[in-house]
Residue, then its C-alpha position, 0 to 999 in steps of 0.5 A: m280708336l283713330p287719333p283725333a283730328d287736333s293731331l294733325a294741328p300745329e302747336w301754335l293754333v289753339v281751340p277756340e272756346d268759340a269757332n264764330d269769334l273774331a280775333a282782335g287784331v287779325w280783323p278791322a276794328s270795324a268787323v262784328r257780327d250783326a243780330d243775325g249773326v252775319l259778319d258785317i265790316a263797317g256797317v255792311s253785312a258781308a251776305d249782302l257783299a256777297r249778292t251785290y257784287g258776288t264772291p270770291l271778293l276782297v272787302l277793303d276796310e277805308d278807315e282802317v286803312r286811313g287810321r293806320a296811315r295816320a298812325f304811322r305819320l303821327a309816330f314817326d313825327r313824334a319820335a323824329s322830334e323827339n331825337g332832333t330830326t324830321a321822318q318821311v313815311y311813304y306807303a310802299g304800294k306794291a302790297f295793294l296799289s289802286t289809285t284810290v288806295a294811293r288817294w288814302v294814304v296821300d289825303e293821310g300826309l304819306r308819300v308813295d313808294v313804286c318799284t315798276g313802271g306800272e305802279l308808277e303810272v297808277a300813283l301818277a294817275a291818282g294825282v300824286a305829285p311826283a316829287s312825294l315818290g319814290f321809286h324802287g326796282n332791282n332792274k328797272s329799264a332805261a324807259e321807265l328810269e326816264r319816265a320817272v326822270v321827266a315825270g319829276v318823281g322825286t328820289i329814285i333808289v338806285d340798286s346797281a352800278i349798271e343803273i347809274e350810268r343808265l340814270a346818268a345817260i337819261t339826265a344828260r339828254t335831258g338836262a334834268v338833276q335827279r334825287v338819288l338814293v344808294r341801296v344797300i345790303s345791310g347782311v341782317h337776316a330777318e326772321t321770315h321766310e326766305f323770300l321775304a328776306t331781303a338783307h342777307e349778302d346772296q341775294k338781287f337787291g342793293f350794294p353790298l356794304a363793302d361796295a356802296e362806297a365807290a358807288v356812291a363816289r361815281i354818283r358824286e362825280l355825276s352831275g346829273l344825279e343828286f347822291s342822298g343818302l342811304h337806303c336798306h330793308i331787312g325783310s317783311q313780315i317782322f316783329g320786334v325792333a332788333g332786326f332794325r336796331e343792328s342793321a341801322s347800327r351796320v348801314l351808320e357806319l357807311h354813313a359816317a364815312l361817307l360824310d368825309g366826301g360831302p352830306v349826306p342828308q337821308l336814312n331810309l330804313g325801309g318798312g316790313f313791319g308784321i301785322a297778325y293774321t292768326r291769334s297767336d301773332d303778336p305784332t310790335p305796337i307802331e308806337t314802339l317800332a317808331g320810338e325804338i327805331v329813331a332812338a336807335v338811330a340818334e344814339g348810333c348818330a351821338a356814338r359817332g358824333i354825326p347828327v342824326p340825319a332825315l329819316s324815312f320809312e315804308p310801310g305797306r302790310a302795316i297799313v293795308g294788310t289788316a284792313g283787307v277781307t276776303l269772303y268766298e262761297v263754300g262748294t264742297t266739304k269732304d273728310v280725309t282719312i290720312e295715313s295716321g288715321a286722323v280724318r282731316r276737313y277740306i273745304s273747297v272755296d270758289g276762290g284760291m291761288s289765283d286771289n291769294a297766292r301766298t300760302a303757297l308762295y311763301g307757307a303763309q297763315f291765315s284765319a277763317r271764319l263763318a260769314s253769313r250765320v253763327g256756326g253750331g257744333a264743336p270746333q273743327l280742324s279745318r283745311v280751306v282750299g281753293k278750286h284750282c287744279e293744284s294740290g298746294d293751292i291752300v288759303v288756309d291751312h290750319e284753322y278750327l270752323p264749325a262743324d256745321l259748315v255746309p256748301g253755300d256758306l260764306l266763309a271770310v279771310p281776314a288780313t288779306g288786305a296785302y300781297c293777295a290782289a297784288l299777287s293775284s293771277n288768272y292760273n286756270h283762266v279765273p278772273r280776278p275778283p273785284v274789291i269793294a271799298v266799305r265806309d259807314g254802312r256804304s260800298r263801292v267797287i274801286v277795282r273791277g273784277e275780272t269777267i271770262d270775256d276780259l280773258l277771251a279778249r286777249d286771246a288773238g286766236i280768237d280774233g284770227a278765227r272769227t276772221r277766218e270765219e268771215d273769209d269763208r262766208t265771203t269767198p266763193k266755195e271754189q276758192r277756199 
């Protein structure tokens, strides 16, 4: 007798009573099944979206993004007011940035955080006020820094001693005065993938706490730089507030010491707030995050006898992640018997690691559901894989899906709004899919999908071949 497929399932994955259900908190609040069992997002049918725009396709629920942005702003405003200070919320554009999304979050009262010259240009093209931008990055070039200074970017988060000198030279040449925060490493380890943790000592971001005082002293010597405070980010996809509390406590020690040399008006504690990718995930409510983190800062300041600084936070995934759903078309299904004798079902879709690299990069877990109809049969343990020439091209590692799923069905993967389009690539020369916004029963393109012609347009060898062909047609045969 063969071992059951369930023996391959991780402990956290529970067999659902219904393999067609939509787990609350994993999907946008607007996601439902219509009378025919087709997935509907913000009043738009997944089947209609696939017919109109093709697959793969990233669908973004505008109201979900706006609602989460608004909730973060209100929660941190309230918590700051209750603790005698103010709070600013920056949308971390690295999660997903387009001009349309930038306008959504600004409409809801947020600022925008960018970390490359490219992201800066997108934000500026969206009409975001430069003064409301924060500029991150561990290796900002002199050209990028000068563009930011000349454009009037509100805050540059400096990451190294070299960057301080680069900025000093730019401000001396341009006559500008640039506000800066100093990014520090608190040493608090977020309980997340190693590559997502950004506050342990052995990594590329920021100044160790022991080196930060010297960096601040140098900034205070420079007339073109205005020291505005400290920045610390402990990682991504974090549940709970314990890590934020401990990190804030350590950074406040430095903050208090720096007050002897002048004002330290701001403290930015970054982002990294987690979302639910599967029904087993239990993210901390926004109101709880805001209330407990701000209260911890206020308590730490009171213990040290110092005023509570103005606070800043940088949620990205927590705003845009749950708003995104990726639609794929099933191409093949295959049952594979592994060494134990258990059988795993492989479901191949028409996208993969080029539109969702997170599973391959971080071992991220996702959910999936049949989107074009209600499936039948017992839930079957399945692995959703892409079309790329890589055995690690996995979209959803473990999921229970209807046993009757067949080629041509639509499959939907939720919680793909963050770090999917942002990390997308043309691996195997696969064009990147479009991003479609949905709201009130309507859909529109906010990022155009690529075509094969777009990819070929970058290949200079094609132009060379055409030139040679033209030369051959116009050059006498005896001269060739």
